[in-house]
N, C-alpha and C positions, 0 to 999 in steps of 0.2 A: 544082729537080728537082738530083736526084743526078746526078752522071757517074759513079759505080759498076756495073762491070756483073756479072752475076749470073754466077757460077762456072760453070764446065763441069761436065758430069758426071762424067768424068772424075777433075776436081780435087777434088772433092768424096768419091770414092771412095779417093783416095792417102790427102788428108788424115784421112777417117773409118780407115781401115786403120789408117794412122800411129798417130794417137790409141789405139785399142786395142792396137796391139802393146803402146805404155809402158805403160796400164793395166793389161795381161795381165804385163808383168814386173815388174811391181811387187808384183800381187799372189804372182805365182810368188815372188819375193825374198820376202816375206813370211811365206810359209809354208815357206820355207827357209831362215832364220831363227829362227820359232820352233821347227823341227823339231830344230835344233842341242842338242847338252847346254848347257850355263850354263859349260863352258869352250872354246866353239867347237870344241870335237875332231870333229863330225859329227850325224850322224842318232842321235837319242833309241832306244834300244834299244828290240825293244818285249818286253813281260813274258813270259818264258818259262811253260810251262805246269809244274807241279811230276808230278815221276815216280808220285805216288799217285795223279794226276789222270788219268791215262792208262791203255788196257783193247791190254792186246795181244792179237789173235784169229791165229785160223788158216784158211786157206780155203781150197777145194780149186780146184785148175788144172783149167780149161778140157777139157784133155786127160783129165785123170783120170775127169772127168763123162763124158764119151763114151764112155775104155772101159769105165765103171761101166754106161752107157744099151747099149750093145752087148754085154754080156757079160750082160747081164738076158733083153734080146732073145732073142740066141742060146740061153738056156737052153729058155725057152719055145720055140722053134720047134721044138730037139731034142725036144723034147716034142709037138709038133705042134698048139701053142696060137699063135693069132692077138692077139696083145697091142700095147698102148700103153707106154711104158716113158719115167717123166722124173726129171729130178733138178736138184733144186734146190738152190741155197747158204745158209746159213746165216740169213740173211735171209729166204729164202722166195723169192728169187727164180728164174725156172726158168733154167737153164743149158740143160740140152738133154732134148729130147724125141723122142722117135722112134715112129713110128706103123708098127706091123708089118702086114706085106701081109695085107688080108683083116679087119685088128682094127675095130671099132665106131666109130661117130661118137662113140660119147658117151662111151670108153674114154680118149681123147686126155686133157678134162679131167678125170676123175675121177683117172689118172695123177699128174697135176700137183696136185690136192686131197690124193690122200694121200700122196704127197713132202710138201707140205707139213707139212700133219700131222704127219706123224713125226718132223720137224726142229723143231717148234716145240714137241713137248712130250719130244722128247729118246727116243721109244720107240715099238716097233711100233705102228702100227694097230691089230694085231689085238687087243692087250693095253689101247688106247685104247679100243675097241669095247666091251669091258665096263663101264668108268666110266662109259658112257652113265645105265644100269640109276640111279645115283647123282647125275647130275647130266644129263640131258636136256637143258640145255640147252647143253651142251658145243655141239651139232649146229648153233645157232644161230649158231658163230662164222664168221663168211665166210670163203672160202677153203678152209673146213676139210671132210673126209670123214673119217668115222668108219666104214671097216671094212676090213677086212682087205688090206694089199696094199702096205705104205709102211712101210719101215725106216729110221731114221736113221743114218746115218754119223759116227763121231767119231773125233776124233785128240786127246790126252791128254785124255782123259776128257768133252771138249766137244762137243756136236755142229756138223759141220763143213756139214754136207751130208745132202739126205733123198733115198732112191729112192722112187717108187710106179709100180705095175704095175699095169694095169685089162685086163679083154678076159677072162682064161680064166674057164673055168666056177664055179671057186671062190676066194672069198677068200684060203685056203689055199695057192693053186697061185702067185694075185698074190703074196703073202708069198713063197715059193718063190721066184719069180723074182728080184725086190726083192734078194734077200739072197743068190742068187746072183752082182746087181752090186756088191753091200758088198762078197763075198769080192775080188772080180777084183780090188779096190784093197788090199787084206789085211787087212780090217777085219772 
């Protein structure tokens, strides 16, 4: 019979932890050594993107989006109209949506979709609605609405946002209010 005692649980945990620390240190040391350049001067440099591979974009600030939405809603209220207004960024993401007092429940989503459509094609939605006769499948593109009431906002010739208005008795009025929002931005 062997006179050896079984190590306690605490001893096994301590020995196992120490072994794990030694192995971990070896792995970290190996990774660090492999990351160093051949001169041993430090970590290898990450490759940099070439200037031709980068694009610079301009985005509308949240403050400007709020200003545009408020100007569009105020123009509608001044005419006694209950509308919803949406402002989306260049990528079609909603920045601001205002639902005016008494605006219909459908107007909220319609305003967002008009804004999305305007920025996607960099054209007022009233113009885009005319294109449906030649390409009726356009109306099937998710998130779009080819009804008057959306206008793009541009900077340096490129679209940076879209403003959509819905709820007035006609698309012409919706678009008039959307243009008032764009005008508040000096566009």
